[in-house]
mmCIF file of the N, C-alpha and C atoms, coordinates in Angstrom:
data_MODEL
# 
_entry.id   MODEL 
# 
loop_
_atom_site.group_PDB 
_atom_site.id 
_atom_site.type_symbol 
_atom_site.label_atom_id 
_atom_site.label_alt_id 
_atom_site.label_comp_id 
_atom_site.label_asym_id 
_atom_site.label_entity_id 
_atom_site.label_seq_id 
_atom_site.pdbx_PDB_ins_code 
_atom_site.Cartn_x 
_atom_site.Cartn_y 
_atom_site.Cartn_z 
_atom_site.occupancy 
_atom_site.B_iso_or_equiv 
_atom_site.pdbx_formal_charge 
_atom_site.auth_seq_id 
_atom_site.auth_comp_id 
_atom_site.auth_asym_id 
_atom_site.auth_atom_id 
_atom_site.pdbx_PDB_model_num 
ATOM 1  N N  . UNK A 1 1  ? 6.282   -171.856 93.650 1.00 0.00 ? 1  UNK A N  1 
ATOM 2  C CA . UNK A 1 1  ? 6.146   -170.699 92.759 1.00 0.00 ? 1  UNK A CA 1 
ATOM 3  C C  . UNK A 1 1  ? 4.778   -170.729 92.057 1.00 0.00 ? 1  UNK A C  1 
ATOM 4  N N  . UNK A 1 2  ? 4.430   -171.905 91.528 1.00 0.00 ? 2  UNK A N  1 
ATOM 5  C CA . UNK A 1 2  ? 3.172   -172.014 90.774 1.00 0.00 ? 2  UNK A CA 1 
ATOM 6  C C  . UNK A 1 2  ? 1.945   -171.701 91.642 1.00 0.00 ? 2  UNK A C  1 
ATOM 7  N N  . UNK A 1 3  ? 1.847   -172.295 92.858 1.00 0.00 ? 3  UNK A N  1 
ATOM 8  C CA . UNK A 1 3  ? 0.654   -172.025 93.686 1.00 0.00 ? 3  UNK A CA 1 
ATOM 9  C C  . UNK A 1 3  ? 0.483   -170.535 93.984 1.00 0.00 ? 3  UNK A C  1 
ATOM 10 N N  . UNK A 1 4  ? 1.593   -169.854 94.254 1.00 0.00 ? 4  UNK A N  1 
ATOM 11 C CA . UNK A 1 4  ? 1.503   -168.427 94.575 1.00 0.00 ? 4  UNK A CA 1 
ATOM 12 C C  . UNK A 1 4  ? 0.975   -167.653 93.376 1.00 0.00 ? 4  UNK A C  1 
ATOM 13 N N  . UNK A 1 5  ? 1.481   -167.999 92.190 1.00 0.00 ? 5  UNK A N  1 
ATOM 14 C CA . UNK A 1 5  ? 1.033   -167.320 90.978 1.00 0.00 ? 5  UNK A CA 1 
ATOM 15 C C  . UNK A 1 5  ? -0.454  -167.581 90.753 1.00 0.00 ? 5  UNK A C  1 
ATOM 16 N N  . UNK A 1 6  ? -0.867  -168.828 90.962 1.00 0.00 ? 6  UNK A N  1 
ATOM 17 C CA . UNK A 1 6  ? -2.273  -169.190 90.767 1.00 0.00 ? 6  UNK A CA 1 
ATOM 18 C C  . UNK A 1 6  ? -3.146  -168.435 91.760 1.00 0.00 ? 6  UNK A C  1 
ATOM 19 N N  . UNK A 1 7  ? -2.688  -168.355 93.008 1.00 0.00 ? 7  UNK A N  1 
ATOM 20 C CA . UNK A 1 7  ? -3.461  -167.660 94.043 1.00 0.00 ? 7  UNK A CA 1 
ATOM 21 C C  . UNK A 1 7  ? -3.610  -166.186 93.682 1.00 0.00 ? 7  UNK A C  1 
ATOM 22 N N  . UNK A 1 8  ? -2.528  -165.581 93.216 1.00 0.00 ? 8  UNK A N  1 
ATOM 23 C CA . UNK A 1 8  ? -2.576  -164.161 92.843 1.00 0.00 ? 8  UNK A CA 1 
ATOM 24 C C  . UNK A 1 8  ? -3.561  -163.950 91.709 1.00 0.00 ? 8  UNK A C  1 
ATOM 25 N N  . UNK A 1 9  ? -3.547  -164.871 90.729 1.00 0.00 ? 9  UNK A N  1 
ATOM 26 C CA . UNK A 1 9  ? -4.482  -164.761 89.606 1.00 0.00 ? 9  UNK A CA 1 
ATOM 27 C C  . UNK A 1 9  ? -5.911  -164.894 90.111 1.00 0.00 ? 9  UNK A C  1 
ATOM 28 N N  . UNK A 1 10 ? -6.135  -165.837 91.032 1.00 0.00 ? 10 UNK A N  1 
ATOM 29 C CA . UNK A 1 10 ? -7.476  -166.060 91.577 1.00 0.00 ? 10 UNK A CA 1 
ATOM 30 C C  . UNK A 1 10 ? -7.954  -164.808 92.305 1.00 0.00 ? 10 UNK A C  1 
ATOM 31 N N  . UNK A 1 11 ? -7.071  -164.180 93.081 1.00 0.00 ? 11 UNK A N  1 
ATOM 32 C CA . UNK A 1 11 ? -7.438  -162.968 93.818 1.00 0.00 ? 11 UNK A CA 1 
ATOM 33 C C  . UNK A 1 11 ? -7.807  -161.857 92.836 1.00 0.00 ? 11 UNK A C  1 
ATOM 34 N N  . UNK A 1 12 ? -7.041  -161.753 91.745 1.00 0.00 ? 12 UNK A N  1 
ATOM 35 C CA . UNK A 1 12 ? -7.336  -160.711 90.757 1.00 0.00 ? 12 UNK A CA 1 
ATOM 36 C C  . UNK A 1 12 ? -8.711  -160.923 90.146 1.00 0.00 ? 12 UNK A C  1 
ATOM 37 N N  . UNK A 1 13 ? -9.046  -162.175 89.839 1.00 0.00 ? 13 UNK A N  1 
ATOM 38 C CA . UNK A 1 13 ? -10.361 -162.480 89.260 1.00 0.00 ? 13 UNK A CA 1 
ATOM 39 C C  . UNK A 1 13 ? -11.456 -162.156 90.268 1.00 0.00 ? 13 UNK A C  1 
ATOM 40 N N  . UNK A 1 14 ? -11.223 -162.499 91.540 1.00 0.00 ? 14 UNK A N  1 
ATOM 41 C CA . UNK A 1 14 ? -12.223 -162.225 92.578 1.00 0.00 ? 14 UNK A CA 1 
ATOM 42 C C  . UNK A 1 14 ? -12.453 -160.722 92.708 1.00 0.00 ? 14 UNK A C  1 
ATOM 43 N N  . UNK A 1 15 ? -11.382 -159.949 92.702 1.00 0.00 ? 15 UNK A N  1 
ATOM 44 C CA . UNK A 1 15 ? -11.512 -158.491 92.821 1.00 0.00 ? 15 UNK A CA 1 
ATOM 45 C C  . UNK A 1 15 ? -12.296 -157.941 91.633 1.00 0.00 ? 15 UNK A C  1 
ATOM 46 N N  . UNK A 1 16 ? -12.019 -158.473 90.434 1.00 0.00 ? 16 UNK A N  1 
ATOM 47 C CA . UNK A 1 16 ? -12.736 -158.019 89.246 1.00 0.00 ? 16 UNK A CA 1 
ATOM 48 C C  . UNK A 1 16 ? -14.228 -158.302 89.377 1.00 0.00 ? 16 UNK A C  1 
ATOM 49 N N  . UNK A 1 17 ? -14.564 -159.516 89.841 1.00 0.00 ? 17 UNK A N  1 
ATOM 50 C CA . UNK A 1 17 ? -15.975 -159.899 89.990 1.00 0.00 ? 17 UNK A CA 1 
ATOM 51 C C  . UNK A 1 17 ? -16.653 -159.009 91.026 1.00 0.00 ? 17 UNK A C  1 
ATOM 52 N N  . UNK A 1 18 ? -15.969 -158.759 92.148 1.00 0.00 ? 18 UNK A N  1 
ATOM 53 C CA . UNK A 1 18 ? -16.553 -157.921 93.207 1.00 0.00 ? 18 UNK A CA 1 
ATOM 54 C C  . UNK A 1 18 ? -16.781 -156.505 92.681 1.00 0.00 ? 18 UNK A C  1 
ATOM 55 N N  . UNK A 1 19 ? -15.821 -155.992 91.906 1.00 0.00 ? 19 UNK A N  1 
ATOM 56 C CA . UNK A 1 19 ? -15.965 -154.646 91.354 1.00 0.00 ? 19 UNK A CA 1 
ATOM 57 C C  . UNK A 1 19 ? -17.168 -154.574 90.425 1.00 0.00 ? 19 UNK A C  1 
ATOM 58 N N  . UNK A 1 20 ? -17.330 -155.593 89.573 1.00 0.00 ? 20 UNK A N  1 
ATOM 59 C CA . UNK A 1 20 ? -18.466 -155.608 88.639 1.00 0.00 ? 20 UNK A CA 1 
ATOM 60 C C  . UNK A 1 20 ? -19.779 -155.667 89.408 1.00 0.00 ? 20 UNK A C  1 
ATOM 61 N N  . UNK A 1 21 ? -19.832 -156.511 90.438 1.00 0.00 ? 21 UNK A N  1 
ATOM 62 C CA . UNK A 1 21 ? -21.062 -156.637 91.236 1.00 0.00 ? 21 UNK A CA 1 
ATOM 63 C C  . UNK A 1 21 ? -21.367 -155.309 91.932 1.00 0.00 ? 21 UNK A C  1 
ATOM 64 N N  . UNK A 1 22 ? -20.339 -154.670 92.470 1.00 0.00 ? 22 UNK A N  1 
ATOM 65 C CA . UNK A 1 22 ? -20.545 -153.395 93.162 1.00 0.00 ? 22 UNK A CA 1 
ATOM 66 C C  . UNK A 1 22 ? -21.058 -152.341 92.181 1.00 0.00 ? 22 UNK A C  1 
ATOM 67 N N  . UNK A 1 23 ? -20.482 -152.296 90.982 1.00 0.00 ? 23 UNK A N  1 
ATOM 68 C CA . UNK A 1 23 ? -20.923 -151.328 89.985 1.00 0.00 ? 23 UNK A CA 1 
ATOM 69 C C  . UNK A 1 23 ? -22.380 -151.589 89.604 1.00 0.00 ? 23 UNK A C  1 
ATOM 70 N N  . UNK A 1 24 ? -22.741 -152.861 89.444 1.00 0.00 ? 24 UNK A N  1 
ATOM 71 C CA . UNK A 1 24 ? -24.122 -153.203 89.075 1.00 0.00 ? 24 UNK A CA 1 
ATOM 72 C C  . UNK A 1 24 ? -25.074 -152.852 90.212 1.00 0.00 ? 24 UNK A C  1 
ATOM 73 N N  . UNK A 1 25 ? -24.614 -153.028 91.458 1.00 0.00 ? 25 UNK A N  1 
ATOM 74 C CA . UNK A 1 25 ? -25.487 -152.809 92.610 1.00 0.00 ? 25 UNK A CA 1 
ATOM 75 C C  . UNK A 1 25 ? -25.704 -151.311 92.850 1.00 0.00 ? 25 UNK A C  1 
ATOM 76 N N  . UNK A 1 26 ? -24.654 -150.485 92.584 1.00 0.00 ? 26 UNK A N  1 
ATOM 77 C CA . UNK A 1 26 ? -24.740 -149.067 92.934 1.00 0.00 ? 26 UNK A CA 1 
ATOM 78 C C  . UNK A 1 26 ? -25.216 -148.194 91.784 1.00 0.00 ? 26 UNK A C  1 
ATOM 79 N N  . UNK A 1 27 ? -25.173 -148.724 90.544 1.00 0.00 ? 27 UNK A N  1 
ATOM 80 C CA . UNK A 1 27 ? -25.626 -147.926 89.402 1.00 0.00 ? 27 UNK A CA 1 
ATOM 81 C C  . UNK A 1 27 ? -27.036 -148.343 89.012 1.00 0.00 ? 27 UNK A C  1 
ATOM 82 N N  . UNK A 1 28 ? -27.841 -147.419 88.494 1.00 0.00 ? 28 UNK A N  1 
ATOM 83 C CA . UNK A 1 28 ? -29.197 -147.782 88.074 1.00 0.00 ? 28 UNK A CA 1 
ATOM 84 C C  . UNK A 1 28 ? -29.147 -148.812 86.960 1.00 0.00 ? 28 UNK A C  1 
ATOM 85 N N  . UNK A 1 29 ? -30.052 -149.771 86.961 1.00 0.00 ? 29 UNK A N  1 
ATOM 86 C CA . UNK A 1 29 ? -30.042 -150.820 85.934 1.00 0.00 ? 29 UNK A CA 1 
ATOM 87 C C  . UNK A 1 29 ? -30.185 -150.225 84.538 1.00 0.00 ? 29 UNK A C  1 
ATOM 88 N N  . UNK A 1 30 ? -29.394 -150.728 83.610 1.00 0.00 ? 30 UNK A N  1 
ATOM 89 C CA . UNK A 1 30 ? -29.430 -150.216 82.243 1.00 0.00 ? 30 UNK A CA 1 
ATOM 90 C C  . UNK A 1 30 ? -30.181 -151.184 81.336 1.00 0.00 ? 30 UNK A C  1 
ATOM 91 N N  . UNK A 1 31 ? -30.554 -152.343 81.857 1.00 0.00 ? 31 UNK A N  1 
ATOM 92 C CA . UNK A 1 31 ? -31.186 -153.363 81.010 1.00 0.00 ? 31 UNK A CA 1 
ATOM 93 C C  . UNK A 1 31 ? -32.655 -153.022 80.797 1.00 0.00 ? 31 UNK A C  1 
# 
């Protein structure tokens, strides 16, 4: 049970990171 929960959490974090990177890559830099 624990490994599956951990894996799901890890996947969610990975998706969040990929989304942030995609947004940064496709939007004009604001810095």
